[in-house]
C-alpha positions, 0 to 999 in steps of 0.5 A, a space after each residue: 499499500 502507498 504511504 498515505 494509506 496511514 492517513 486513509 485507513 489510519 482509524 481501521 489501523 487503529 482500532 482494529 489492529 492497534 488496539 486489539 495488539 494483533 500482529 498485523 504487518 503494514 507495508 507503505 510504499 512510495 515514501 518520502 518525496 523519492 516517488 518521482 513522477 507520481 507527485 505530490 498525491 503520492 507523496 507522504 511524510 506524515 506516515 511515520 508520525 500518523 504510525 508512531 503515535 499508534 499504541 503497540 505499533 512497531 515502526 520500521 524504515 530500512 536503509 536499503 533492500 538488505 536491511 528491508 530483509 533483515 526487518 521483514 524477517 523480524 516482522 514475521 516473528 514479532 507478535 506485534 502490529 508492525 509498520 515498514 515504510 519503504 521507497 519506491 526508487 532504487 535506492 544505493 545498497 550499502 549495507 551487508 549480511 554482515 550489518 546487525 540488526 535489531 529491533 529497537 536498536 540504532 546503530 553508529 555506521 560511522 564515527 566522527 567527533 565533530 558533528 552527529 547526523 542521525 537518519 532513518 530510512 534512505 536519508 542515511 545514505 544520504 548522510 553518509 554522503 553529507 559525512 563524506 563532504 564534510 570530511 574534505 572540509 575537515 568536519 569529522 561527522 558521525 552518522 547513526 542509522 535509526 531503522 526502529 522508529 518505534 520503538 526509539 532506542 534511547 541509550 544507543 550503544 556508543 562506542 565506549 570512547 564516546 558513551 553519554 553519562 547515564 541519564 
């Protein structure tokens, strides 16, 4: 289903799936503004926000097709309602089978010491490109990838040298 489905059938998702905590898997394609010729009627940024506020819903945005496969397998085993946001257009593949994925975890894809770029979905690749550009200007940019938007990883597994103090 297109990403605007949460807005069109949101009440049905909320009442029949989420409030009843049913293990239904909702797949949204054509996410964000990457849909090209389909135009504004098929572009939705608020699908993440709409799905994230629903009770019991787990929300994913994979960065590439390799991670999408890992998330799909994890979703099949998960007993909660799940939403995955997929891109329409071909996107760069930059993870591998060895790249970790676990529901509810965020990952440092690139270490840096000057700024931190936090991204989800296909924007993670763009953050990696931006980090490369910043490096050319002498700015060391860390890139954090957040494939699970809900539940959000509140205690990112930081490298020991950069681990924040306990809250």
